[in-house]
C-alpha positions in Angstrom: -1.2 25.6 32.5 -1.6 24.5 28.9 0.8 22.7 26.5 0.7 21.4 23.0 0.3 17.7 22.8 3.4 16.1 21.2 1.4 13.7 19.1 -1.4 15.8 17.6 -0.3 19.4 18.2 -3.6 20.3 19.8 -3.6 22.3 23.1 -4.0 19.9 26.0 -4.2 20.5 29.7 -0.9 19.4 31.3 -2.7 17.0 33.6 -4.1 15.2 30.6 -0.6 14.1 29.5 0.3 10.5 29.7 3.5 8.5 29.2 3.3 6.1 26.3 5.7 3.3 25.3 6.8 3.6 21.7 7.3 -0.2 21.5 4.6 -1.6 23.8 5.7 -3.6 26.8 3.4 -6.4 25.5 5.6 -6.6 22.4 8.9 -6.5 24.3 9.3 -2.8 24.8 11.1 -1.5 27.9 10.6 1.3 30.4 13.9 2.9 29.2 13.6 6.6 28.6 14.4 6.0 24.9 11.2 4.0 24.6 8.9 6.6 26.2 7.1 9.7 25.0 4.6 12.1 26.4 1.2 12.2 24.6 -2.3 13.3 25.5 -4.6 10.9 27.2 -7.0 10.8 24.3 -4.3 9.9 21.8 -2.8 7.3 24.1 -6.2 5.6 24.5 -6.7 5.6 20.7 -3.3 4.1 20.1 -3.9 1.4 22.7 -7.3 0.5 21.1 -5.6 0.3 17.7 -3.0 -2.1 19.0 -5.5 -4.3 20.6 -7.5 -4.4 17.4 -4.4 -5.4 15.4 -3.5 -8.1 18.0 -7.1 -9.6 17.9 -7.3 -9.5 14.1 -3.8 -10.4 12.8 -5.2 -11.8 9.5 -6.5 -8.4 8.5 -3.2 -6.8 9.3 -1.3 -9.3 7.1 -3.7 -8.7 4.2 -3.1 -4.9 4.1 
């Protein structure tokens, strides 16, 4: 079974789908269905890495 990923539109295997928090739990997001979305594993990993980078380097985020 194949599906299109909701984030990037590329075809992804259904078992590669993950549930992502729109507002991360670390930043006060909840597990409510309105704060969740299904995205591919690769995109979810990339978004998590970007968030960690921003949290570790807040001065670069403020300068942009």
